C-alpha positions as a printed Julia matrix, in Angstrom:
210×3 Matrix{Float64}:
  -8.39    2.89  -19.66
  -6.5     2.71  -16.3
  -4.97    6.23  -14.98
  -4.7     5.84  -11.17
  -4.09    2.72   -8.91
  -2.9     2.33   -5.37
  -3.05   -0.08   -2.2
  -2.8     0.69    1.52
  -0.52   -1.63    3.41
  -1.18   -2.05    7.06
   2.04   -3.75    8.87
   4.37   -2.11   11.36
   3.74    1.21    9.53
   1.16    1.94    7.12
   2.06    2.53    3.91
   0.21    4.08    0.76
   1.38    3.04   -2.57
   0.24    4.97   -5.23
   0.22    6.0    -9.48
  -1.36    7.97  -11.84
   0.45    7.15  -14.83
   3.86    9.15  -14.01
   5.72    6.71  -12.11
   5.05    5.13   -8.45
   5.43    6.79   -5.1
   4.82    5.6    -1.67
   3.71    7.63    1.22
   3.69    6.67    5.12
   1.25    7.78    7.76
   2.83    9.6    10.37
   0.46    8.81   13.42
   1.48   11.89   15.1
  -0.11   14.56   12.62
  -2.61   12.1    10.99
  -1.22   12.73    7.59
   0.39   10.51    4.78
   4.37   11.63    4.38
   6.01   10.89    0.94
   8.68    8.55    1.78
   9.25    6.99   -1.4
   9.36    9.38   -3.95
  10.26    7.4    -7.11
   9.82    3.52   -6.33
  11.89    1.55   -9.05
  11.78   -2.21   -8.71
  15.38   -4.19   -8.92
  15.88   -5.62  -12.53
  16.31   -9.13  -11.09
  15.29  -10.63   -7.49
  15.9   -13.68   -6.05
  12.61  -14.23   -4.05
   9.61  -15.87   -5.84
   5.93  -15.49   -4.2
   3.22  -18.28   -4.71
   1.15  -21.07   -3.49
   3.77  -23.76   -4.26
   1.2   -26.45   -2.79
  -0.91  -26.0    -6.17
   2.4   -26.39   -8.35
   1.04  -29.91   -9.59
  -2.3   -28.51  -11.07
  -0.3   -25.47  -12.82
   0.06  -25.13  -16.74
   3.51  -27.03  -17.66
   5.53  -23.89  -18.51
   4.76  -22.26  -15.17
   5.56  -25.43  -13.03
   8.74  -25.86  -14.94
   9.6   -22.34  -14.53
   9.15  -22.37  -10.51
  10.95  -25.51  -10.46
  14.02  -24.54  -11.99
  14.41  -21.39  -10.29
  13.92  -22.95   -6.87
  16.6   -25.48   -7.72
  19.15  -23.14   -8.87
  18.56  -24.04  -12.58
  17.17  -20.59  -13.98
  19.13  -18.02  -15.9
  21.16  -16.85  -12.65
  21.9   -20.1   -11.47
  20.99  -18.97   -8.16
  18.81  -21.0    -5.95
  15.27  -18.42   -5.44
  13.62  -18.49   -1.8
   9.82  -18.88   -1.56
   8.22  -16.08    0.35
   4.72  -16.3     0.21
   2.23  -14.7     3.06
  -0.92  -15.31    0.99
  -2.16  -11.51    1.16
  -1.72  -10.01   -2.49
  -0.88   -6.83   -1.19
   1.93   -7.5     1.12
   3.31  -10.25   -1.43
   3.49   -7.61   -4.07
   4.74   -4.74   -2.15
   7.76   -6.97   -0.97
   8.2    -7.75   -4.56
   8.32   -4.05   -5.31
  10.84   -3.4    -2.87
  12.94   -6.15   -3.19
  12.47   -7.41   -6.53
  11.54  -11.26   -7.58
   8.29  -12.33   -8.82
   4.83  -12.92   -7.65
   2.15  -15.25   -9.29
  -0.92  -16.59   -9.03
  -1.26  -18.51  -12.15
  -3.86  -20.48  -13.74
  -4.49  -24.07  -12.62
  -6.22  -27.41  -13.5
  -9.48  -25.84  -11.13
  -9.3   -22.48  -12.17
  -7.87  -21.78  -15.7
  -8.1   -18.25  -15.63
  -6.27  -17.94  -12.2
  -8.52  -16.53   -9.31
  -7.62  -12.6    -9.39
 -10.0   -10.04  -10.76
  -9.05   -8.1   -13.49
 -10.6    -5.09  -12.91
  -9.79   -4.37   -9.64
  -6.92   -6.7    -8.31
  -4.85   -7.9   -11.46
  -4.89   -4.58  -13.61
  -4.3    -1.99  -10.62
  -1.36   -4.05   -9.36
  -0.03   -4.65  -13.03
  -0.48   -0.63  -13.42
   1.74    0.0   -10.17
   4.53   -2.47  -11.27
   4.89   -1.01  -14.46
   5.31    2.03  -13.62
   7.93    1.1   -11.02
   9.56   -0.69  -14.16
   8.4    -4.07  -14.01
   6.22   -6.04  -15.74
   2.9    -8.15  -15.24
   1.72  -11.06  -17.68
  -0.58  -13.85  -17.6
   1.68  -16.35  -19.16
   1.69  -15.2   -23.06
   0.21  -11.96  -22.72
   0.43   -8.53  -20.98
  -2.23   -8.01  -18.16
  -2.9    -4.41  -19.01
  -3.66   -5.62  -22.72
  -6.53   -7.58  -21.46
  -9.59   -5.86  -21.9
 -12.5    -5.95  -19.17
 -15.84   -7.71  -20.36
 -17.24   -8.16  -16.64
 -16.68   -6.85  -13.22
 -15.48   -9.6   -11.67
 -13.48  -11.35  -14.62
 -10.34  -13.35  -13.5
  -7.13  -13.59  -15.01
  -3.99  -15.46  -14.54
  -1.12  -12.86  -12.59
   2.6   -13.3   -12.83
   4.27  -10.03  -11.92
   7.32   -8.63  -10.84
  10.97   -7.62  -11.45
  11.3    -7.23  -15.52
  14.27   -9.76  -16.16
  12.66  -12.3   -13.9
   8.91  -12.03  -15.59
  10.58  -12.01  -18.83
  12.62  -15.46  -17.85
   9.09  -17.08  -17.1
   7.79  -15.99  -20.34
   9.94  -17.78  -22.16
   8.79  -20.95  -20.72
   5.31  -20.2   -22.21
   6.42  -18.96  -25.61
   8.32  -22.51  -25.9
   5.65  -24.24  -24.73
   3.75  -26.53  -27.58
   0.41  -26.57  -25.85
  -2.5   -25.06  -28.14
  -4.91  -24.75  -25.78
  -2.91  -22.54  -23.61
  -1.88  -20.22  -26.05
  -5.52  -20.2   -27.14
  -6.84  -19.34  -23.88
  -4.14  -16.19  -23.6
  -5.38  -15.23  -27.16
  -9.12  -15.24  -26.08
  -8.23  -13.2   -23.24
  -6.85  -10.44  -25.53
 -10.03  -10.57  -27.54
 -12.13  -10.01  -24.7
 -13.59  -13.64  -24.6
 -14.0   -15.21  -21.26
 -12.66  -18.56  -20.99
 -14.64  -19.88  -18.13
 -17.57  -18.71  -16.51
 -17.81  -16.25  -13.35
 -20.0   -17.93  -10.71
 -20.42  -15.64   -7.89
 -20.15  -17.61   -3.99
 -18.65  -17.35   -1.08
 -15.27  -18.51   -1.08
 -11.5   -17.72    0.07
  -9.71  -15.23   -2.53
  -6.88  -12.81   -2.62
  -8.08   -9.27   -2.14
  -6.79   -5.88   -2.69
  -7.57   -3.39   -0.17
């Protein structure tokens, strides 16, 4: 099982966010001494946010539950009745870091071209899911919890929907009420350790965790 996960964010300051399975903590680089200083001793994600983060240009290619959920929260038709704001950097670390601190939802879901999404389970999806869960958040693929999926290949891909627990649960409800048997079967196959699409290694832009 996964025992530790972390990321480093390079911005106006350099931050290291880290977990060993006993909560989530954050450090900031103090350049004057060349050391990381503990600045966030206990990171807890808000129960719900008002920001969603995803490449909405692909909305027409997503599975129906994801498409309906994003359309509803962006129009103020979700559970809160508030219109959510889109914030998408296109860098998983930056988008997840903002989600972790301010709440809401980050997603790189499945689509028609990529039925398993594009993020790699072993070194992108699972580490970020571990961090989010240790901070009180949740991470799913749609029907399933990301951390329940066994790795079967190094570059195995999975859809990712993570963030505030109430936002992720609201999104999950759309998948649960879906009557698409193929969508549910894809989720079940991942839990069984069955890859639903072959991994083809090629040079292509993709989200990376550094």
